[in-house]
Every structure is written in structure tokens, then in C-alpha cells.
Steps between C-alpha positions, in 0.01 A plus 500: 500500500777738595687412170189578307465837659866587443465394138196716462683796660783461262272483201338821615830674547623383159181631332528833687863534385395417136228763516734763647744418218224550239387829650865619512547397138204719397643800696848441347343544158355838602850662569634498143150582370480795726849611395386487122185690593702779645750513202224477236254740661245212467190635681289193397778268633519698821121471560512125431772432764338735751169325463645161524637573836176420657526144400846468653365662828212248503726192442740636766215518759372149412843355535560668841174369622608152400824536694297605814273202457801268495640662803166466686404157386836309460714675779826449305822467686873575433586508131134476398413798716792705346363413155162623569625817675723568208209449256297777688791734484571410134142594403549846641826555324350383162189715537698812592726448199188489272392825655828657412471383140159673506655814640744509203201482259338782693799717475522426127149651467613816684793564270315392178614696191842589648802425289770350724872542449638175337729451808211527731316241286788260500537521876133431548528193283813390711317545831199311371712217375690481825198509720312239292817273509532535886137428549504193278816367676341544830194286388729237358685482850161460668376232251820297533582570864834633366678659798810584296296697241300667777814608682642653175196727439626768727826541291297495179286785641797717530510556120139625509576731791789650296277540199246693706771727632631570148151547360415761770830688408401495129152632596660792674724561201210498255298732713789743548538507126120580469441175319227387733266688736506456873175299512640249240822480700305421811307224325817347353663505846199312632528253213860427613381450851234253384766290320728511798215388734428204257858407546464528876204268495707245311773514767232460769370192324856368511509548873166325534648205306802476727266501795278233349788265418747561787311688771730805450385846575656834415558570865723190512752656257777683700608690195152637419467881552168601665 
């Protein structure tokens, strides 16, 4: 009887993991699409992604409820408990990443019709590519329980952080040269922040994976700066 219950729990956990992976995959697709919407000034594409966020929110809520049901009905212990706690945290990271992609689309509507400097456009494309890569790698780490990949995400995020800093500097340069208005500069700075935050969520997912597999928590790292 106990073996049957444990088998049922593992089946539920596996299914939750699979559903989270599918949800994350759909969000991963929105990041490059949001970047293209911004670069193309695609109002129709922006509306499509913004409206589609409701479905992601709904699926996130359903998955979270499933996790709570497993906690309440199965009372998982040890590694199983870490897996379900990680799942709850993962859902939040994924849902907020989707919101950030939506924010990029909203910013694209606010600067519609503005011709951006080619260097700015190139840096936006780079940030979008790096943010998307980091997010996809974090989901791969979760799906495979890959601690090595999860641990490497923080270093990979450093490139995205440097791109953001360089992009902000380029925004100031373009504004000083009267190539873009202040309101456009502000929106572009926010876009850079949105990409940077997507990267941060990827790093957070990596930390969740390390906890799920090993029980490691950030506070256990003596080299971590608060």
C-alpha cells in the first residue's frame, strides 16, 4: 500500500514537472517574439502576445493549485518535498518572466514609429538573444536536474548584465546627440531592465534546481554577497 502511494506521488510529481516544462517552453518562445515585435514596430504582434498572457497566468494558477493539492494530500518528505517546493517557486519565476516579455511589447507600443539608431537596434537584439538563451538553459537544467548547468547560469548572466550597462550608456549618448527624445530613452532603459530581469529569473531557476537536487540554498554559499 505504501509503495503504491509512493508510486502515485512520483507520477504526480513527474507530471507536474512536465507541465511546468511545457509552460516554460511557451514562455521561452515569447522572449524572441517580443524582441522582434520591438524591432519591427509590430503593433499586431504586440497585441497578440499581450493578450496571450492571460492564458499563461491561468495555467500558472492551475499548476500552483496542483502543487498545493499534492502537499496537502500526499505530505511528501525529503527530496519529494524539495521537488514540490521547487515547482511552486518555478511557476512564479516563469510567470513573471512572461510578464516581462509583455512589458517589452507594451514598451514597443509606446515608441511606435520611432527610428532607432542601428547600434541600439543591434544591442536590443543581443539582449533579447542572451535573455532567451539564459531562460532556455535554466529550463533545461530543471528538466534534466542538471546541477552543473544550474550552477553556471550566474556566470552566463554576467554577459547580459554587461550588455545592459553598455545599452544604457548608448541610450545616453543618443539622447545627448538629440537622436532620441527623453521619453523614448526612458522606455528603452526600461526595456533593458526587463531583459536583465528575465536573466535574473533564469538565475533564480538555477538556484531552485540546485536546491531541488542537493538541498543547497543560497545562504549556504560563503562566497555569496547579500
